[in-house]
N, C-alpha and C positions, 0 to 999 in steps of 0.2 A: 852724751852731749853735756858739756860743762856749762859753767856760768858765762852768760853773754852780757858784757857791760852795756848799760843803756847808752844810746847814741844821742848826741845833742841835736837840737832842732835844726841847726844849720846843715848838718850832714844829711838828715832825712830830707830836707827841702832840696838839697843838691841832687840827691838820688832821684827824687820824684821828677825834677826838671829834666834830668838825663833820660829817664824813661819816656817822658812826654816827647822830648826831642827825637828820640829813637823812633817812637810810634809815628810821629808826624813825618819823619824822613821816609819811613817805609811806605806810608800812605802816598806821599808825593811820588816816590819811585814807582809804585804800582799804577798810579794815575798816568805817569809818563809812559809806562809800558802798555797802557790800554786795558788794564785789568778790570776797569769799571765801565768800559764802553758798552757792553751788551747786557747789562743787568735788566731783569724784568722790571717794568714800570719806569724806565729811564725817561726823564723829562716830564713825568706826571707828579702832581703833589702827593705827599705821603698821606695815608689815611690814619689820622690820629684820633679818630672817634673811639670811644670806649663803650663796651657793652654794659648798659646800666643794670642788667640782671646778674652780672658776675660780681661776687663780693670784692670790695676794693683790694684786699690783699692778694687776690688771684687774678686781677686784671692783666698785670704784666706777663705772668707765665702763660695765661690763655692767649694773649695777643701774640706772644712769641710762637706758640704752637700753631695758631691760625696762620701766621705769616709763613710758617714752614710747611703749610698744608698738612698739619697733623691735628689730632684732636685729643682731648683728655681721655684717659683710660675708660672712664665710665661711658663716654659717648661711643668709643669704639666697641665696648661691650654691648651697648644698646643696639648698635648696627648688627653685631653678630647675633643677638637674640632675634631681631626682626628677620634676618636672613635664615636663621634656623627654623623659625616659624614657617616661613615660605617653603623651605625644603620639606618640612613635615607635611604641609598641605599638598605639595606637588607629589610627594611619595604616595600619599593616600589617593590622589586623583589618578596617578599612573596605574596603581594596583587595581582600582575599581574599573578603570578602562580595560585593563588586561583581562579581568574577570568577565567583562561584558563580551569580549571577543571569543571566549571559550564556548564550545558547543556542549551543552549538558548531555550526559550519557556517553560521550565518546571516551573520556578517560578521567572520570570523576575522582578517582583515588589520587591520581597525580596532581590534579588541580587543587584538591583539598590539602594535600601534603604541602604543596608550594604556598598556598594561602596561609597555612599555619606558620610557616617560616616567615612570611611577610608580616603576619600579625605580630610575631615576636620582635621582628625588626622595627615595626611601628612603635611598639611599647618601649623598645630601647631608645628610639629617637625622641619619644616624649620625655623619657627620663633624662636624657642628655639636655634637652631643651630646658627642663625645669632646673637642672643644675646650673646652666648658664644664667637663667633668670635669678637664681639665688646669689650667684657671684655678683651680678649687676647690682642687685638690691643691697648688697653689703657696701658698695663703694659710691653709690650716687650721693651727691652732696646735699640733696634735700629729699625728704620722705615722699613728697608729691611726685618725684621722678621715678619712683619704684614701679616695677611692672608686676602685674598679677601672675601667679603661677598658672599653668595650664591644668585644668581638672582632668587628669589622665583617665580616670574611670569614665567620665562623660565622653571624652574624645574617643575612647575605645568602644563605647556603646554606639556612637555614631559611625565609627569605622565598620563595626560588625554589621550594623543595619544596612549601610550602603553596599557592603560586600554581598550580603544575603540577597538584596534586591538585584544586584548585578548578575549573580550566579545562584539561582534558586536551590540547587542541590546543597549549598552550604547551610541552608535552613533545616535540612534533615539531619545534620550532624551537630552534636553539642560543641560549643566553643570550649577550647581548653581553659583551665583555670588561669586567672590573671597572676 
């Protein structure tokens, strides 16, 4: 691309007027064709309030995201973290309930084998949850919005205790190393 000579102000002003006229013509044509007839919120005043907790330089992008029913990445990550916590808790509850339904002495070896696989899966899920928390904590705009990591060792101790209480033969076998 070679040298482009500077344009005079009159030519720039003419081009700007032409673009504005073109945009206005397209808007008028769309209105005549009914393109704006069924927009959400039609006939209601615009919500021009600003969130006072959002930094001024981010208010416009956040409002655009809100109007489009989207959220900033860190809010989506926070939702994902909360959902992952709920899934880990639900996994633990389901496994403990399953253990409660097992009859001790019937097939202890199979139950213990299955429990060990579920214990490994529980540890994997805890690790995944902590990785998600780490990702969230890297992108939140303020330190007070960070989430604490899950103490995996403590969560595993609680998991093991609940499982042993639900199925006593587990207390007779040592837990595999973490």
